[in-house]
C-alpha positions, 0 to 999 in steps of 0.5 A: 500500500505504501508503494502505491501511495508513493507512486501516486504522490510522485506522479502528482508532483511531476504533473504539478511541475509540468503544469506550472512550468507550462503556465510560466512559459505562457506568462513569459511569452505574454510578457515578451520575454525571450528564453532558450531551450530547457527552461525549467520553472518550479513555483510561481513568479512575480514579473514586472517588465516595463514595455521598453525593457527586454529580458532574455533567459539562456539555455538550461536556466532553472528558476526555483520559487516558493518554499517547497522548491527553495527552502532557503528563500522561505516563502518568498517568490522569485521576482523580476522587475525591469525598468524603462529601457533596461536589459536583463540577460541571464 
């Protein structure tokens, strides 16, 4: 019985990561942020980008946000704020 519970828990956790990652990719696209292949985002992010600003994330970038993904940061979410005419490249 424990094996079945562990398998279900693992499946649900992976499904959550895939869903959140896909949702974050969609939000990044709507924000005009360019990103490379294999971007992995776990947890929600706070993004504020000025219309004249540009953000570019490279290949194989990982962003961990929230307590369950990054216990060191506590309950704080990953935040990106980019002001007028600024460029951020990671």
